[in-house]
Structures are given as C-alpha cells and as structure tokens.
N, C-alpha and C positions, 0 to 999 in steps of 0.2 A: 399568448399565442397558442400554447398547448391546450388551455382550457377551451378556447374557441374551436379548435380542431376537434376536440372530444365531443363538444356539443353537436357539431355538424355530423360527426361520425355516428353519434347515437341515433340521429334521425334516419340514417340509411341502414342501420344495423339489421332491422327486420327484413330488409330486402336481400341481404347477403346470406349465403349458406353458413359462413363461419366468420368469427370476429377477426378482422385483419390486423388487429393490434396484438395478437397473441405472441408474435415474435419479439415485440417491443415491451412486453410486460415487465420484465426484470429491470430494464432501464427506466421505464416510467415510474415504477414503484420506488426504485432507489432515489430518483430525483425528487419525487413528491414527499417521501418520508424525510429526506434531508431538508426540504423546504419547511415542513411543518414543525421541525425542531429548531429552526432558525430563530434568532431574536427579533427579526423584523416583523412587525404587525401586518404589513401589506403582504408579505410572503405567506403568513399564516392564513390570511383570508383566501388567497388564490389557491393555496395547497389544500385547504378544506374543501373548496368547491371541486377541485380535481379529484380528490379522494371520493367525494360523493358521486361524481360522474363515473368513475371507474367501478365503484362498488355497486352501482345501480345496474351495471351490465351483468346479466345472469351468466354465471360460469366463468367470468373473466378472472376474478381473484380466487385464489385457493382459500380454504378455511383458515389456514395460518395467516394469510395476508389480511383476511377479513377481521380476525381477532386483533391483528396489529393496528388496523384502522380504528377499531373500537377503542383500543387502548390509547391511541393518540387523541381521539376525541375526548375521552375521559380525562386525560391529563390536561387538556386545554380548559375543560370545564372547571376542574378543581384547583389548578395551579396557575393559570394564566391571569395576570393582573389586568390586562387590557380587556375592557368590557366588550369591545367590538369583536375581538377574536373569540371570546367566550360565547357570545351570542351566536356567532357563526357556527361554532361547534354544536351548540344546542339545536339549532335548526337542522344541521346536517344529521344529527342523531335521530331527530324525529322523522326525517325522510328515509334513512337507511333502516330504521327499526321495522318498517313494513316488510322489507326484503330479507333481513337477517335477524329475526327476533331471538333466536337461540343464542347468538353471539352477544346480544345486549343483555339478555337475562343472566348469562354466566360471567360476563366480563365487566359490564358497567354498573348494573344494579347493586351488587354487593358493595362496591366502593362508594356509590352515592349514599346508600343506606348508612354505612359506617360513618361518613362525614356528617350526615344529617343528625346523628345521635351524639356527636361530639360537642361538649359544652366548653366555653372559655374557662380558663383557669381562674381560680378565685383571687389569687394574689400574684404579685410580680408580673403584671400583664400591662404592657403599654397600650396606649389608645389605638395606635395604628394596627396592632395585632388583633384587637377586638373587632375593629371594623373589617379586617380581612376575613375573620372567621364568620362574621355575619354575612359578608358578601358570598363566601363559599356556601353557606347554608342556603342563601337565596338562589344561587346557581344550581344547587342540587335539586331544589324544589322545581325550578323551571325545567331542568333536564328530565326529571321524573314525569312531569306532565307532558313533555314533548314526545317522549318515547312510547306513550300509551296509544300508539297507532295500530297495534296488533292485539288481538284478544288475549293471547298467552301472556304478553307483557302487562296488559291491564290487570289480569288476575294476580300478578306478582306485585304490582306497584300500588294499587289502591289500598291493600292492607297495610303497607308501609306508611302511607300518609295518614291513615286512620289511627294507627298506633301512636304516631306523633301527637295527634290531638288527644288521645287517651292519657298520655303522660304529661299533658300541659298543666294540670293542677299541681304537679310537683315542682314546677318552676316558679320563679319570682320576678317581679318587676315588669316594667313596660316592654322590655325586650321579649319576654315570653309571650305576651299578648300579640306583639307584632309578628312573631314567628307563626302563631296560630292563624293569624289573618293571611299570611303568605301561603300556608298550607291550604286554606280555604280557596284562595285564588287558584292554586294549582289544581285542586279538585274541580273547580268550575271549568278550567280549561280542558280537563279530562272529560267532563260531562259533555261539553260542546263537541269534542272529537268523537265521542261515542254515539252521538245522535245519527251518524251516518250508518251505523251497524246496529240492527235491532237486538241481536244477541248480546253484544257488548253493553248496550244501553240497559237491557234487562238485568244483566249481572250487576252493573253499576247501581241501578236503582235498588235492587234487593240487598246490596251490601252497604252502600253509603247512607241511604235515607234512614233505615232503622238505627244505625250506629249514631248518627248525629242527633237524632231525636232522643235516643236513650241517654246520651251524655248530657244534653242540655236539660232534659227533664230531671235527671238525677241531681244535677247541680242546683236546679231551682227548688227542689223539694228537700234540700238539706237544712240543717238547723240554722238559726239566725246568725250564729257565730261565724258561719262560713258564707255569709252573704256576699263577700268580696271574691267569690269564685271567679277564676279567670274566664271561664266559658260564659259567664253572665255579663261580661262587658259589652257595651253597645256596639263597639266596632267589630267585635267577633261575631255577635249575633247578626249584624248587618252583612258581614261577609258570608255567613252561612245561608242566608236567604237565596241568593242567586244559585248556589250549589243545589239546593233542594228544588228550586224552580226549574233549572236546566235538566235535572234528573227526571222530572215529571212531564216536561213539555211534549216530547215526541214519543210517549209511551203508546202502546196499543190501547184501544178504548177499554178492553176488559181489565187490564192491569191497572190503568189509571183510575177506573171506577172503584176497584178494590182498595187501592191505596188511599183514596179520598175518604172512603167509609172508615178505614182503620184509623186514619189521623183524626177524624172527627170524633170517633169513639174514644180515642186516647185523651183528648183534651176536654171532652164534655162528660164522659162516663167513667174515666179512669181505667179504661181497658188497655192493659199493657201487653196484650198478646202480640202487638206489632214489634215490640222492642226485644232485641236479643238479650239484653242485660236487664231483665225486669226484676231482679232480686234486690234492688236497692231499697234502703229504708225510707219510710215515709216520714214526713215532718210531723204528722199526727199519728201517734201510736195508740192502740187500745189500752195499753198499760196505764198511760196517763189519764185516759178517760175513766177507767175503772177506779183508779186511785182518787180522782176528783169526786166521784159518786160516794165512795166510802167516807171521804173526809167530810162531806156535807150531809151524810145520812144521819137523821136524829138518833139519839141514844135510845135503845130499846131492844125488843126481841128480834125485830127485823135485822138490825145491824149485827146482833150476835149470831143469828143464823147464817148471814152472808159471810161473816168472818170465819165461822166454823167450817163452812164448805170451802172457803178460799184456802185456809191453812191445810186442809186435807188434800186439796189439789196441788198445793205447793209441795207437800211431802211426797206425793206420788210422782210429781215431775222431777224432784231431786233424785228419786230412786231410779228413774228411767233415763238411761244414758242419752238418747237423742234429744230429749226435751229439757235437759238440765239448765241450759242457758236461758230458755224462756221462763223456767220456774224461778231462776235467780232474779230475772228482771221483774217478774211479778212480785216476788218477795220484797225487793227493795222499794218498789213504788207503794205497795200496801203499807210497809213499815213507815215510810215517810208520811203517808196520809194520816196514820195514827199518831206519829210523833207530834205533828203540828197541832193536833187537838187534845193532847195529853191523855190518850186512851190507854187503859191499863195493859192491853195486849201488846202495846208497842215494845215494852221491855222484853217480853218473851220472844218476839220476832227479831229484835236486835241481838239477843243472845244466840239465836240460830245463825245470824249472819257472822257473829264473832266466832262461833264454832266452825263455820265454813272457811275461815281464814287458814285453817290447817289442811284444807283439801288440796291435793296436788294439782287437780285440774282447774278448780274454780277459785282457788285462793287469790291469785293476782287480780282477777276481775272483781271479786267481792271487795277487795281492799280499795279498788278505785271507786266502787259504788258508795263507799262511806262519804265521799265528797258530795254525792247527791242527797244524802240524808240530811245534811246540815246546811246546804246551800239554798239560795233562793231559786224557785222554779220560775222559768220565764213564761210558761204557757198556762197551766191549769191550776196548780197548787199555790196560788198567791192571792193576796187580798183584792187585786184588781178583778179576779175571777170569782170573788166572793167566797173564797175558801176559808175554812175555820183555822186561823193561824193565831195561836196563843203567844203572849209576850214571853220573851226569854226562853223560848223552847230550846235554843242552842245551849244555853247555860245549864238547863236541866239535863239535856242529853249528855253534856260533858260530865256533870257531877255523877250521873248514874253509870256511865259506860266506860269512861277513861280508866278507872281502876280495874275494870275487867280486861281492857286491852293490855294494860301493864302486866297484869297477872298472866294473861295468855302469852305475852311475849316472853316472860321469864320461864314459863314451862314449855315453850315450843322448841322444836329442834332447829338446827341452823338454817335449813332450807326454808322454813316457814316464818322465821323472824322478820324478814323484809316485808311480808304481808301485814304484820301487826304494826310495824313502823310506818308503813304507807298509810294505813287506816288512821293511825294516831295523828300523823302530820296533817291529813285532810281535815280531821276534826279541829285541831288546834288552829289551823289557818283561818277558820271562820269566826273565831271567838275574839271579842274585844280584849285589849291589852290589860284592862283592869281585872278581868276574870282570870287571866293566866298568871299574873304576878304572884298571887299567894301560893299557887301550885308549882311555881317554877323550880324551887329546890328539889322537889321529888321527880320532876320531869326532865331536868336538864341533862342528867346522865343518859336518858333515853334519846334525847335530841342529839347529843353528841354521837351516840351509837348510830343514829340514822344518818349522820353525815358520813359515816364509814360504809354505808350500804352502797352496793354497786348500782342500784336502780337510780337513774337520773331523775325520775319523777319524785322519788323520796328525797333525794338531795335538794332539789329545787324547792319542794314544799317545806322542808325543814328550814332551809335558809330564809325563805320568805317569812316564816314564823319567828325565827330568831332575830332578824334585823331590828324590829322595833323594841325587842326586849333587852338588847345589849346595853341600852342607855339607862335602864331603870333599876338594875339589881347588881351593883358592883360587889356587894358582900357575897352574894351567891356565886358570882362568876369568879371570885378570887380563888376558889378551890379548883375550878376547872379551866382556868385561863390558859394553862400550858397546852392541854389537849385541844382546846378550842382554837387557839391560834394555829397550831400545827395542822389541824383538819381544814381550816379555812384556807391556809396557804396551799395545801395540796389540791383543793378544789379549784384554785385559780388556773390549773392546767387541765381541767375536765374537758372531754370532747364536746360537751354541750355548751353552746355560747351563753345560754341563759344562766346556767350554773356558774360559769366563770364571772359573769357580770354581777350576779347576786352575791357571790362570795366576796368580791371586791367591795361591794357596798357594805357588807358586814364588817370587813376589816376596817373600812373607813369609819363605821359607827363606833368601833372600839376606841377611837381617839378621844371620846368624851368620858371615858373611864378615868378614875384617879391616876395621876401620873406615875405614882410609885408602882402601880400594877403593870404599866406598859414599858417602863425603862429597861427591864431585863430582856425584852424581846425586840427592841428597836432595830438592832443590826440585822437580826434574822428576817424581820419583815421587810426592811428596805432592800436587802439582797434578793429576797424572793419576789418582790414586785418588779424586778428588772425584766423578768421573763414576759409577763403580760404586756409590758410596754412595747414588745415586738410582736404582739398577737396579730393574726391575719385579719381579724375583724376590727373595724374602726370603733365600734361601740365599746368593745373590750378595752382597746387602747385608751379611749377617753376615760373610762372608769379607773384604769390603772394610773393614769396621770393624776387625776384628782385625788385618788387614795394616797399615792406616794407624796404628793404635795402636802397632805395633811400630816403625814408621819415624819417628813423631813425636819420640821422644827424641833422634834425631840432630840435629834442628833445635834443640831445647832445649840439647843438649850443646854444639853449636858456638856458640850465642849466649852461653852463660854461661861457657864455658871461659876466654876471655881475661880476663874480670873475676876469675874464680876463681883463675887462675894468677898474674896480675900484681898483684892488689890485695888479695886476701882471705886466701890460704892460703900459709903459709911452706913452703919446701922441707923435706923430711925428710932432706936430705943433711947432711953434716958442716958445710958452709959455708952458713949460713942466708941469706947474701946472694945466693946463686946461685939464680935462679928455675928452677923445673922446666920441662921442655920441654912443648910442646903434646901430644905423643903420650903422655907420662906422665900428664898430667892427664886426657886423654880416656879412657885405659885405666882409671884409677882411678875415673872417673865410671861407666864401664861395669860394673865389678865391684862398685860400691857403696861403695868405701872412702872416697870423698869425695862430698859433695853440692854441686851447683852453687850459686853465690851467689844469694841471693834478694833482695839489696838492689838498688835502682835504681842504674844505672851511675854517675850523678852523685854518689851518696852513698857510693860505695865508698871504702875507705881507700886511701891513696896507696901507691906502690911502695916496696919495701924499699931500704935503702942500696945504692948501686952501680948503680941503675937510672936512666934518664934523668930529668932534672928538668923542672919546668914551665917555661913561657916566662918567668916572673918570676925564674927562677933558684933558687927555693926548693924544697927537698925536700917531696914530698907525704906521705911517711911514713918512719918510722924503725923499725928493728928493735930491740926490747929484747933484753936478754940471755937472757930466758926464752922468746924466740921469738914473743911476741905483738906486735900492731901498735899503734902509738900515732899517732893522727891529729894531724898538725901542719899547720895552715893548709890543711885539706883543701878547704874551699869558702868563699869570701868572700861 
C-alpha cells in the first residue's frame, strides 16, 4: 500500500510547491530500513522498491539517508543469498546511480571492487562456500555494470573491469576463464548503456577498445610455451567480440573511420600505435634472425668480419648502462649460433658470459641464459630450419666449460655463487646420464651445495638433474648420503610446489640404493615424510604417499629380520646349525624369497642347536634332521 501511494504521489510531485511527505520522512525511513533488514524475501523486494521511490525524489532524503540507502543495497548485493532480492538491489542501484553518483562512488564501488578481487581459499574450503564466493563475484560484476549510468561512475568502473582482465593470466583453471567471460558480459552491458550518451561512449571506446586489443595481441604473440593463455580461449574471444562491436556501433563517423583504419593497420601492417601497452615482446626477435644467419654463413673472411663487428658492438653495449640487456641477449644468441657449428670464437664468447656471472646487475639473467646455450631452439637454430648443428655439441660444451664454472664458483664471493650454481645446473640438465656419471664424484659436492641455495630455480634444476643419477652411483653417494638426505628432507617443505614434488621423487629414488646405506636413516625419513602427507597440494600429497610406502618396508624388514633369522627360518647352507647373517636375510626379504615372521616375538620358536641358551640353561629349540623346528619348552 505504501509503495502504491508513493508511486501516485511521485506523479503529482511536480505540480506541488513542496513535497507533502516531508513531515513523514522519519517514520517512512524507519519503516523501510526495518523492512530491508528483515529475513523475509518479499519484504526485501517491497522495501527496495520503496527506497528507490524515496531516493528518486530530489531533496527528500538527506545525504546521510542516501548513504544509508546505498549501504543497504550494497549489503543485499554482497550478502543476500536469495537471487531475487539481490537482482532487485542491482536494478535499484542502476536507477539511483543516475541521481546520486557521488554516493555510489564513495560507498558502493570500493566494496564491490574489494570483493571482486577476493579469491577462494586454496584449502579447507567446502563446496558450498566456493559456490557462494563465485556467486558474490557474479553479483559484483552485474552491479558494476548496472551503476554505469552516469559518466563519473563510468570513469571509475571501467578501469576496475579492465584491471580484472589484465590479471586473468595469473589465474588458473576453468573458473578463471568463466570469470573473464563474466567481465566481458558486464563490459558489453556498459557499452549498451553508453550508447545513449556520446561523451560516455567516446570515453568507453578510447579506453576499452585499445586495452582489449592490446591484451589479446600480446597473448597471441607470446612464445609457443604459453599458447594456452587464458585470453586465447574461444569462449573469451567470443565474449570480447560483442564488446568491441557495441563500442563501435554508435560512434561518430569521424571517430569510427579513424578506429577502423587503426585496427586494419594493426593486423595487416603491425602498427601498434593504437595500443596503449605496445611494449610487449614479439614472437620473432631480430636476435634469433641474426643468430641464424651467423650459424649458416660459410666459413671465411665475410664471417670473420661480421663476428669482429658484432663482438665490438657487444663490448660497447655492455659498457653502456641503458643497452646492457640488449647486448647480453645478442651475446647469448651469437654464442649459441657458434657453439652449434663448433666455431673457435664460441669459447671466447662463453668465457665472457662466465665472467658476467659475477656482475651484480646482469649475473642472474646471464645464469638463466646458460639454459638457452645448451637447449634445443624451437624456431631458428634447429635442423628443421637447416641450421648447422653438429653432433654432441652439448658434450663438448660440458667438457670445455664446466671446469671453468667450477673454478669460478670456488673463487666467487657468497652473493655470486648462486649464479654459478644456476648456470651449472642448467648445463647438467641437458646432458645424458651416461655423460654425467664419470664426472659425478667431482660434481656431487657442488650439486649438494646447489640444494642449499635459496633460489628455487637452482633447487628445482638440481633436483631434476639428481633424480636419475641417484640410482647409478652408490659408491659415490656413500660419502655424501648424510648431507643428501638432510637436504632432500628440508626441501620437502619448500614454498615451491615443484620443488617439494621433485625432492620427494628423489627420496623415493634413494630406495634403490644398497640397503645398508639406507637403514641408518629410515626413522628420520619416515618421520619427516609425515609433514608432506598433510600438504595443501594434492600432487604433493600423492608423491608423499608413494614415497612413504616405498620406505616403510625398511622398518618392517628391520623389525622382523632378527626373529626371522634366529627363530623361524633355517639356513639353506650345508650346516643347518649355522644361522644366516643379517645381510643374507635382509636381501632375501628384499627380493621376496623369504617373508618376515608374522608371529609375535614371544611366540616364536627357539634358536637352533649351537645358539645361546636361555637363562635356565635349556635349549629353546632343536633342529630336526629334516630342517624343521621343534618347540621345546618355548614358553612357560
């Protein structure tokens, strides 16, 4: 009844000199605010409509009352579980934002933005809570689009939505793609609303169109390893098309013509002047092209002259602070081109790179570039592109340069040592196991040192290198087994999931070593593996379970072996009175030829003849001629 009265009263309000409801404002506001906080959905719907009717009357509500109305609408959008009440609040916000834009900018937008950026927790999160948070995020996007009915709100809201798309590559999974699609739908709704105002549409066009084109072009021109970029998914690109179309539909002819020419120039001529973020890297770099030409250039004076000029340019670039990064990139690609073809200058350029590992500014990046020197090139420097690639170039690079890296590590200060370790681990990871095994005794101490490095890249690269080697050199590992197990167990608590998983794989690989090397550490390993069993990542927990299952038989073996050896099983030797040694029984348990004793220790049969007697002087067991056991006075 109150709602109907207010609707009738609003029709006659223009004909009256003043609002006749002024004397009833306090009572009306109190009643409506009480209804909007009630648990009844029907009361919510009616109260929202009454609030809209009251707030639409100019001058009727004070600024404090208007802020309270916006707060109630925000609460319904973010906290109300009933979708009907939430949508009513969204529609009311879109209506009132035209009249009270400042209240929505100061009261609603910050809360919507904060909830839009909130991510679900990684663990201990039940399904209903995840659905609720996704629902809240959807309501936030709908509300942001609905309130863009005023130009001042539009200028605040559109950057928020675009920032959400910019951060999309940092997310994972289908949920992230669905969120980007929802943002595109909100942007489309905003574009449709802006078509009624030429100034708003022009702002929208100049802000949204370049940003979306920049992000998608940047995603499409990245390396092949990132081809699964979230912005390249079909459903996201499909959702962007109507956004761009709506932004261009009602433009003035001059602006529309300019936009078309810029877009055509972007895709046909590579003109990135339209894009605000045009500093992205291209998939095709001039460094690779130049390296490909050097690799294929015939030996002779022409190649020598080119290399002489190139090395001079590199030296000048390294001395010039602004161009050092470009000079390093050119150096590594030229070095790779020469390494592949066994050119004599490759050693000199590699020495220059090793020397730069001690550079405070360039050392970490140079260390990462050693991976490029010995890895396969996916674009130019490969046999598919007719590059000059000699056989066993990695082995030759290893033989010539690893001793230099070791020497540099030994002479470097503490801050530069991680750079040498990172470069060394990159080189070792690309080599076959047969090449590494002869050098393992001299390199193992460095690899263990790399496991203590704080750099997660060094840790992961070293673990990846160690895993296949742990099975092949038990004599070498015997000296370092104590430090190796301690470092591997420590890395099972690393912040990086990949490091935790790989360290668990290395611990599982240790089980193939001779048993006498592992027995002193069995309890330490089993206890330490209890923590990764509760890891927040499922893949880590899976590796921890498999690793612990491999180590648990060591405890069962050592617990049951004395009983099995001394009490239950006769020796297979010619003299049945001679008990087998512990190593024989343990090895037989490992290969499955014997099973451990399943009887309680107190019920086991006594020892064979020739073994020590009990305190009472009686034999606990006798050996029959057929080799079986006869309990004699086993337990009183």
